[in-house]
N, C-alpha and C positions, 0 to 999 in steps of 0.2 A: 505496502499500499505506498502510495507516493507519499509527501510531507502533507501538500493539499489536503489529502480526501482523510487522516488524520485526523487534522485543523478541523475538516468538514461537520466529520463524525462525534468530538469530543463532548460536544455538551457547552463548550468556550467560546470566547468572543475572536471572531478571527475576522483580516479586512480581505474580504474580493477582489482581489488583483495581482491575481496568481496566471500567468498566460497561459502555462500546462492547463490550469482548472477548466479555463474562457475553452483553449482548443476544442478538448473530451466535451465539454458540454451544449459543443455545435454536431457536435456529434449524432448525439446522444437527439438532439431538437433537429436534424437532416432525419431519421428518424420515422420521429414524432409527425412529422409533416406527409412525409412519405405515406401515414395512418389516414391522418387524418386527410389524405388527395383522391383515398378509394372511393370506388365508387357501391350504393348500394346493392346488386348482385355480387361482386366481392368479396365474397364474410371468406373463403378459406386464403387470403391473401393477407386482410384486416388479420383472423389470431395467426397467421406464420408471421407477421409486424409485430404484433401487438407482444408477441413469445422473446422476438426477440427483442423490441426498447425495455417489458421489466425486467425487472430483478427474476421473479418468479412468476409463474402465473399454473394457474390450477386447470382443471377440465372443465367443460359449458361456461369458461369462462363468455359475455360481451360485454364488448364495450362501444358507446351509439357515438360518431364522431359528430363536433368535432371534440378530443380530448386535451385539457392543456395540465401540460408536463415541465418540470426548474428542467427536471433528468429523463425521470421514468428508471434507471436504474438504478433506483435507490424503491422499487414501490411494488409489497411482495404480492402476489393475493392467490388467497386460498380459489376451493373451488367452488364454478356455481355465482359465479359471481357478473355483477349484470349495476350496469353505470345509464343514464343514460345521457344527455347532448352537457356535452356546458362539463365536465367534470375535469376540476384543475385543484390538482395534485401540487403540490408545494410539497414538491425531493427533496428538498437538500439534506436529509436525514432519513431513518429512513422510515416505507406508512409500512403499515404488517393488518393486517384484508383479508379476516375470517372467509373463512366456507359458508353461502349464501350469502353474501350482503347484495343487496338494493339502494343502490343514490338513484335519489332521484337528480328531474336538470337541476343547473347552475348548483351544484356540492361546490365545498372546498374544502382538502384538506388539506394544513399547513403547517410546516414541521418549521418555518422559521423564524424568527425575530430580529425583532435592533435590539438597539440597545437605547435607553432611556438617554442619557446622555448627549449633548447636542454635540460636541467633539467627535463622537465615535463613530455618530452616524455621518457625521461633515467625509468621517474618511471610508465608509461604506460598511462598514464595525458590524454582524452578525453574528447570529446562535444558532443554535441549529437542536431540537429535541424531539423524536423519534414517536410519530400517532401509532395508539394499535388498537384497532375493530375489532370484538371480539367475533362471535363463527353467527350467525340469525339478523345479524342487525339488521335496521330500514332508517337511509335516513331521509330523512324528505327535500321535497325541493327549499335549493335554497336556505341549505346548510352552513355554518365556517365554521368545521374542525382546529382551534387553532392546538400549536404547538405543546409539548409532551400528554397529550392528553388519552387516556385511556375509556374503551367506551363497553361494558360486557356483554357478556350471548345475549339472546333474545332479545334485546333493546330498544325502542324502535325512538328514533331524533326526530320532531317534530318538524316543518316545514320551516325556514326562518329565523329556524337558532343557532347562535353564537354559545359555540360549548366550550365554556374555559374553563371547568373543572372535569373529573373522573365521572364515568358518570358507570353507577353498577350494574348489575346483571340484572336481565327480565325486568323493564322499567319503562315508561312511556314517562317524556322525559321533552321538554320542549323550552321557550324561550328564550329572552333576550337580557342578563344571561338566563345560560339553557339553564332549568331544575327538573328533579324527580317529581311530573302532576301524579305518578301511581303505579304504582305493581301493574303486571297482567297478570288475571287472574281467572277465572269462570266464566267469569259473562265472558271473555273477550271467546270460551269461547262457544258462546250462543252469537252474540252480534259482531257485525262483521266492523259496523262506523252504527253508532248510535244508536236507535233503536232498531235497528237492519236487522232480523232473524239469517244466519245464515242457511 
């Protein structure tokens, strides 16, 4: 692992001024461009490019273009992941996505942050913290997941939520900032939406 990659993954503040890092990122972005330029009928090509771009891709994953990523190569998908259009992966550190995860449109998963200190930001200071999303999680449209967050298995993140703290397993969480609204329970096995029975 080269020095710039160690700094990126350390969780410490570093400066985005390494030409080797910029060249490596450009190679990733070229693959992303090719993926986003695929025709709707080119499903096999899309799948092949997704496997080339991401660090790991399980079985039966589908990502609707356009996909946006800082790198792509730091994102790990389990199996049966579905992402609607405009998924944004700010994957300067690792993003781990479990099995059977669904992303609504316009979701952002961000691992990168910048120091509050104006002088460090002027020098393009940055730090990166990994994000972990458990199995069978549904992330609603327009949600934003911030650096260092963990979301537990089977949870639902409501549309438009800003996830600033870890979310446990088996809950519905929503809002800005995102907070747990309730546990998922027996009623959810009878009703799929408000008073509509399954």
